[in-house]
Steps between C-alpha positions, in 0.01 A plus 500: 500500500340807654641406840850461353470832323394670821795347683744634240334840477757748626456875537641550150231321303168468682333783307532650153642823643763305695597309187543821299703664778716188524575490126575874490733457797679208328546696176624810685742289705629323189587827326647648820729197540605506134562874489677527836737208453572575135594852611721361778682272256544787253650722770727235651621339178516822300691711751870441568465628857278201584734238351600386847430188710217694665362591157521140379292385796242771430482383139451139614215605728339705222527206257324267745224755559469567126439128438202518739351781289575320172373152583318465833257792509399482128384139541271603787374794295421268208320245720293760685410702190392181321283405797351849528427546127381149411374387841707184450853450629766340276499121537851483647393712801286215639767229459849469643829435321490125575182455294559751217791475253682832445312666785587875509557483874777243444707794375349801674490344849875423517578837339309682775649286778850523351490876446367549852789298642746690278362829637542387861852372431597820319373723780709287739809540276440875473487519879825303534668719239396818680597359841855433374515859370387629841691266731821462295519805271874463435457138387184556297658500154717197577216292645215602269607463137301488179613143437387373841173687476428358154568148630267557795227626267529189281496280810194678640302454176604136464433412864171691513352331193619159616321561829192625311488175300582273794134422589448359150836320499478332839127430535242355262219607731547870426383685190448854377153649455330832442361564846142632518581703813838655425430531123856382436691183417606333824597154627210273595427144610244263352442317829295613798801496733866582452726193501795546732754528216296761310446687829877528550568603141239775485632647825839555335369832365407671829807347670727647233315834501508548875865389529620754245269774626620446856861514383425815302334672796783408740762622252311828456483549877877450527563742213270769639656465847842560344367794298355655815833455682696668218244782474541580872879486463493739205279745687736501798802556275318775309422681827868474595606645163642171370411296195456124499658305215397153619170322478255455213443777247176696485410327171547157660286605797226630271510181293475290816191694606348445153554126530353516851181654358495235228535229767200631692281501189604151393459360851146642519425353155647153548382426853124462423568238230730304730232509771238389247713203386543382860126543563410326175714199587320491837167471316382864493375638168494872596353602164492878548840500671640294211402764242637788708824319585592395146412831337681695770801288409451573129467873576844496668646463149443870428621639834873496426487778240288714736750457784798571273331812362428635848828404669762514220548842343733375224252231401216754503688747280607234251147358480365849436756552223401176332129581520547854369723375217242238407224759509700745287590228248135391473371856446766596244399470133 
């Protein structure tokens, strides 16, 4: 037992100080995710200016991130606080979903995986939407409609959660467990080696992630190349005393750059988990890396509101108005 505990002892929980820091970090992250994404939804849904296909996609991304703060992180906080205060972990944390009826990870695991896939898909759709605005500005309103965007959002949620549940649907060898290294609900195997079928199924996640991320990066490169070309053209025309009426608008260019920043953050957050999954299938436990990878991924759920606040002036002003109104309403008698 001591040897097993030492094997699963990651940097987060080997000492009392580390455990306290870990729980404080989890609680802070939970409230940051809840506050940031609730604010994003309030701004997007409560402001007519954001009732656009672009705004709908932002709301979808915020909803997926909000679910992480509502369901995924609180379960980890509960498990770790119980362990820290009573020196005994809840019984379900030492058994997987195949051996425990109504195991919490049976719900939380697919929610985390599904919301992660929704986030990746939504960032990809945001990139495509901005690329159309940059590459084909005259056809933007005809190609990108609210109806089509809403259908794509429904499809992305449905497809993402089907993919998240696919390991449980297509393999009886896989289960969900509260992992002692990552301190989260993840997919696990009861055997010592991965059967070939389970190996293929579990690799669906990094394959899907890297395919969409690669497509997102390539699309961003094409968009930024076009933006650079139009910027040079506008400068030449401005020096000649002419004014360009073609090409993307400044608001579309700024929005494309915002989505580019969002892509960089999400790529940096998703890549470690994908690498860990591939390494885990190959037989590597990587306990410390597991904790860092999964919680870096969870932390990405509060980055969107930070990026919008820095890059989007209209979003920043509207968010400030909502916060000031809420503060004034709370302080009034």
